[in-house]
N, C-alpha and C positions, 0 to 999 in steps of 0.2 A: 585483517582490515573490517571496520564497522560500517554496515548499511542500514539506513531506515529504507524500508519498502512501504509503499503506498498500497491502497487498496485495488488500484488498478494492476499492480504486479501480483498482489496476493490472490486476486479472483481468477487468475490463469493457473493459479495451483489446483482449482477445483472444477472449472468448466474450460475445456479446451477453446483457445481462442489464437490470433496471430500472436507468435513470439511466447506462446505457453512453454516451449521447449526451453527458451532462456530463462524465464521465471522458474522453471522446474530445476534448471542447472543451479541458480542461486539457491533454491531449497535444498539439493542434493549437498552443494559445497558447505552450507550452514550445518547440515547434519552430520558431515565428515570432520566438522570442525575447522574448515579452511576459513569461514568468514564468520562474523558476527552480526545477525540480523535482528533488527528491533523495529517496532511499530507503536503508535499511541494506541491506547486501549479501544479508541473509536473504530478500529479496525474491525472488531467483532460486528459491530453493529452496521459498517458498510458493507460487509460480506453477506450478512443475514438480509439486507435490503436488496442486494444484488440478486440473491436467490430467490427472493420473495417477488421481484419484479420479473424474472425469468418464469416462475410459475404462474404468476397471474396472466403473462401473455401466452400461456400455453406451451411453452417451451420446456417444461419440466413437470413432471407429476409431484404431487404433495408428498409421496413418499420418497422420491428421489432427492426431493428439496431438504427433506429432513436428514437423508443420508450424507448428502454433499455437505451440508452444514456440520454433522457431526464428524465427517471426515476432516473438515477444515479445523476444527477445534482441537482435534488431536494432533495437529502439528506443534502446539505448544510454543509458538513462538513468543520470546519475552514480549511483554505490552508495559508502556510506559504510562503513568497516569498522565491526565490531560489536564488536571488543575493547574500545574505550574507551567503549561504550555499555553494555557487559554489566552493570557494577555498579548505575548507576541505572535499568536497565531491570529489574533483580532487584528492587531496593527499590519501584519502582512497582506491579511485579506482585503483590509481597506485600501491600504496602498497600491496593490496590484490588480485589484477587481476581481479577485478570486474567492472561493468559499473559505469559510471558517475551517471546515475539515480539512481543506488542503493546506490551510495555515498551519494545522497541528502537525503534520508531517513535516513541513519545512521548519517549524519551531524545534521539533524534535532532533532533527540534523544538525540544526545550528547549536543547540544547547549541548549536544553529545559530541560536536566535532565529527559525525559521520557524513557519509556520502548519502544523498537520497536518490533511490531508483524509482521510476515512475515509468508508467507506459502512457500515460496520458500527454499526448503531443500538445495540446492546447495549452495545458498547465506549463508544460517544460518550455515552450516557445515565449510563453508571456513572461516568465520570471528567471529563466536560467541565466540570463545577462547579469542579474544581481546576486546570484548564488552560485559560484564555481562548483560547488560541491554536487551539483544536480546533474543526474545522469539519466538518459534516456534508454528504457530497456533494450530497444531494438539496437542501440549502438554498444551495449553491455558486451564485453568479449571475456 
């Protein structure tokens, strides 16, 4: 099974949050070869930004932030180029009122025929009706 994971799922691999156990289960299944995971290359920037925000807010030390990011990059998740996803991502963002970044994940799922897993409930509820391959992480089994 092919799955696109967005930054809201990948963030749970490095920072314990609600449903981190479900995100970790996806990662374990991928490492075992039971799933194919994929994300657009913007994932690296989004995770870096999330770690930066946590550090600025005093939730993480600078050394810890660097360690967490390095741990994340060692996951070696396959990353898709965003240049071919940009036009459909922009159309999705404009049509559904969500960010271009979110559109990149949706466009990747659409172009690869994969399911998209997100922990972003606001995004899910806004566009899941139009994208049947969209799955909310907390509902993943």
